[in-house]
N, C-alpha and C positions, 0 to 999 in steps of 0.2 A: 432516590430520584434527586434531581437538581432543584434546589430552591434558593432564591434570592429574596431576603426578607428585609424590608426597609422599616426604619423607625425614626422618630425625631421630628416629624412634621407637626404643624400647628399654625396658630394665628399669632402674628406679631404686628406691632406698629411699624410704620416706615422708620428706617434707621436702626431697627432692632436686628438681632442675630438669632440664628438657629443653626444647629448642627444635625445633619442627617447621617444616619448610619445604615449600612447594609451588611448583613451577615450571609455568607454563601455556604452552602453545603452541597455535597455530591459532585464536586469538581476538584481538580487539582488547581487550587486557587492561584498559585503563583504563576501558572502558565497563561492566565487570562489577563487581557487588557480589560480593565474595569472602567466604568463611566457612569455618569449621571446625565439623564435626559429629562426634559420637562415638556409638558403638553397642556395647552389650554383648549377649551371647547372650540371645535371647528378649525383648529390649526394642527399642523403637523408636529410630530415629535422632534424637538430640537436638542441637539447635544449641548450640554452645558460644560462638561469637563470630562477628560479621559486621562487615565494614568496607566503607565506600562507595568509589566509584571514585577519589576524590581522596585517600584514605588516612586519613580521619577515622573512628575507631571509633564505632559508634553502638549496638552491642548486645553485652552479655555475659549469659550465663545467671547467675542469682544465685549459684549454687554456686561460680563461679570468679572472681567480682568481687574485685579486689584481689590476685589471684594470677596471673592470665593476662593477657597483653597481645598483641593482634593488631596486625600492621603489614603494610604492603605497599610494594613498590618497583616502580613502574610502568616504570622503565627496564630492570629485569631480569625483568619479568613474574613476580614472586614475591610470595607472601604467607606470612607466618610467624606462628607462635604460640609465644610465650615462656611457659612454664609453670613457675611457681615454687611452692615449698612443696607439692609434690604429695602427694596423699592416696590411700590404697588405692581409694577410690571413684572416682578419676579413671581407673582402669584401664578401657581400652576400645580399640576400633579407631577411630582418628581419620581422618576423611575431609576432604579439601579439596573445596570447593564453589564453583562460579561461576555467577552468574545474571545474565542480561540478557534477550535475546530467547529464549534457550534456557538450559537448566540442564545443567551438566556436573559430574561427580563423578570424583575420583581413586579409585585402587584401595584406599586405606586403608593406614595404618601402625599397628602395634600399640604401645600404651603400657601397660606393666605397672608398677604401683607396689606393691612387695612387699618384705618383709624376708627 
């Protein structure tokens, strides 16, 4: 079966950094556009970053440009999100996402930016 499993969430102070990782199984990983989305209570899920199958980033939401970097390792079936200079408004549950013929979601990992 298909699984996307996130790790790396946690609590950091404003200005801090975190790296999220997602490991995929059950799919031909290199065929999938991978992404990170985030959601806060009562709000819709927002795409944060997406990366094509070959590893070239092609989208970041404006609010994270210059702070976040998405990358993938097709040999390890992983996609990562390096988050720098975190702000309180980055607080959300972050979800790994994969899309090709079907769409798959991870369970989510909490990122909290707070003093």
